[in-house]
N, C-alpha and C positions, 0 to 999 in steps of 0.2 A: 244383699238388698237390691243391687242393680240387676242381678240375674232374675230375681222375682219380678221386678218392675218390667223387664222385657216381656214377660208372659202376660202382662195386663193390657187392657185395650188403650190405655193412655188417654181416655176421654174425660176423666174427672167428673163422671156422672153423679157421684155421691150415693149411688144405690147401695153401696156396701156400708154406708153410715159414716164414711170418712170423706172429707172434702176433696182430697186429691189422691191420685194413684200412687204417687211417690210416698205419701204418708201411709197409705194402705200397705205398700210393700214393706215399710219399716215395721208395721205391726205384725205382719206375717213373719218377718225375719225374727222378731222377738217372741214368737209364739203367742201373741195376744189375739190374733185372728187366724182363721184358716183360709187358705187361698180360695176355696170353693165358695166363700161368702160373696165373692165377686160373681155376678150372674153371667158374665161374658167370657170367663176363662174356659178354654176348651178342656175336654176330658184328659187329653194328653198332658196339657200344662198343669192339670190338677195333681199330677203325680210328682209332687214336690215334697221332699222330706223336710218337714218343719224342724229346724234346729232347736236345741234347747236354748233358752235365753241365757246368753253369756254376757250380755251387756244391756244397759238401759237404753231407752230411746235417745236420751241426751248423749250417751256414748256414741251412738251412730251419727247423730247430728254433728258432734264434735269431730268425728273422723272425716265427714264430708267437708266441714269447714277447714280442717287442716290441709286437705288436698287442694282446696281452692286457694287457701292462704299461700301455699308454696308457689302456686302459679302467679298469684297477684303480686307477691314480693318481687318477682323477676320482671314485671312489666316496666316499661319506661314511664316513670312517675310524671314527668313533665307532659308527655304526650297524653297520658291517661287523664290527667287533670283538665287539660284543654278539651279533650273529646267528651268528657262526662260532665262538664260544668263545675268541677271542683276548683279549689284554689291551691296552686302549687307554691310551696315555700321551702326554704332551707334554713337550718338553724343548728343548734347544738346537738339535736337528735338526728341530723342528716336531712335527707329529702322527705317531704311530707305532703300528702294530699289531704286538704281539709274540705269536708263536705257535711251536709246535714241530711239526715233521714228522718222523716216525720217530725221536722222541727227540732231535732236533737243533734248537736254537733258531734262529729267523729273525726279522728285523724288516722289516716293510713300511713304507717311508717314501715321501714324495712324490717322492723321486729313484729309487725302485725297491726291489728286494729286497736285503737285506743279511744277510750271515752273518759272525759274528765281527767286526762293525763294518766289513766290507769288502763292496763291491758283489758280489753273487753272479753268477758266470758259468756256473753249471750251468743250461743252458737248460731241462732237464726239470723241475728244481726250481722254476724261475720259472713255467713253464707251469702246473704243478699248483697252486701257491700263488696265482698271479694269478687263475686260474679259480675257485678256492675263495673268494677274497675278493670278487670281483666278483659272484658269485652270491648271496651273503648268504642262505644256505639257511634259517636260522632255523626249523628243524623239530625238534621234540623226538624223542628216541629212541622207537621203537615197541616195542622189546623183542622184535621178530621177527627171529630169526637166519636169514639167507638166504645162499645161495651166489651167486657172481657170475652164474650162469645165470638167476637170478630176474629180473634187470633187463632192460628192453626191448632187443631186438636182440642178445642175448648167448647165446641158447640153444645155438647151435652152437659157441660159444666154449668150452663146458665141457670138452670133451676136451683141447683145447690147454692150457687152464688147469690141468687136473689134471696133465698131463705137465710143464708148465713151472713149476709151483708146488708143489702138494700132494705129488706123488710125489717131488720133490726133497727135501722136508723129511723125509718118511718114510724115504727111502733114507739120508740123511745121519745120521739118529739111530736107525737100526734097532738094537735091543738096547742103546741108550745113553740111557736115561731120565735118568740123572744129568747127562749132557752136555746134553741138551735143556733141562732145568730151569735149568742154569747159563747157557746161552745166552739163555734168556728173561729172566733177571735182568739180564744184561749190557745188553740192549736196552730195559730199563725196563718189561718185561712184568709184569703182576700176576696171580698165580694166582687163579682165580675158579671159579664154578660156573654152570651154566645149564641150559637145557632138554635139552641133549645129555648122554648118558651116555658118558663117556670116561675113560681112565685119568688124563688130565691136560688141563686147560683153562687157557689163559692169554690175557689181554686185552692188546692193544697199541693205543695211540691213534696211528693213522697220521697223522691231523690231529685237532685238538681235538674235532671232532664226527663223526669217522669211526673208530669202534672196529673192530678186527679181532680175531676170536676164533679162536685156534688150538686145535683139538681133536686130541688125539693118543692113539692106542691102541698100547700097547707090543707088541712081538713076543712070541709064545709058541711052544710046541713045534710048533704046526700052521701058524700064519700069521705072515707078516712084519709089521712095524709099518705103521701107516697113519695118514694125517693128513687132516683136513678144515679148510678155512678158511671162516669165516662173517663176514658183515657185517650191520650193522643195516639194515633195509629203508629207513631214512630217508636212506641215503647218496646216493641219486640226486638229492636236493634240494640237495646241497652241491657236487657235482663231476660233470663230464662222465664218463660211464661208460667211455669210451675211456681217459681219463686215470686213472680209478680202477683199471682193469685193469692198466695199466702200473705204477701205484703199488704194487699188491699184489705184482706180479712183482719189482719193485725191492726191496721189503722182503724177499722170499724170498731173493734173491741176497745181500743183506746178512746175512740170518739164517744161511745155511749156509756163508758164507765169513767165518769169524771172524778 
């Protein structure tokens, strides 16, 4: 998968029909797509032997999460908790980092990631949290609200992101400001203010040090509702941008499917 990913432009343009290049690489690896579906792959790089599908997509995600888990287990838990905004604790299960992701509590133990005192089998949750813990970002918020396209190698991902995230929120709550506010409260959002002028702004902590700001403009007689999602520019210190893009899209899916 990684060898295929290296042959891709890494711009997350979405023109292949898949939101990110890493997800596209997995589909090529599993013979679900051909590499030439990407319009930017050179002729030389198209000469890739597509292997027979030996594993499911979930198998590949699980392999990646296992690699990250091995690294996260060996990090200094106390330092990682302090750097990432988690809570460090010791008990009968040994050292633990407690943190929430999208308002859901998790525990990182020496045995791996746990949810509700049970080992977590959600590969993407493990990938994101393991990467977050092992990086130990330890960077203060800058106060600069930026879109996903601000970060390196994501400029051409903006259109796909707007389609897969922002436009979905705007469409789901068009002329329904009351429903939007209720859903924000359900997911632990906090109404706030900021540099943006919007009819409604709500902050969500995707992870302790990764706030997401949802700015919403209600529909009027002339225009439909619109939505913009912003992140603090410090986010890239805490998580791989590919994983961050997936985390935001996952949040949106949760947000609109109550």
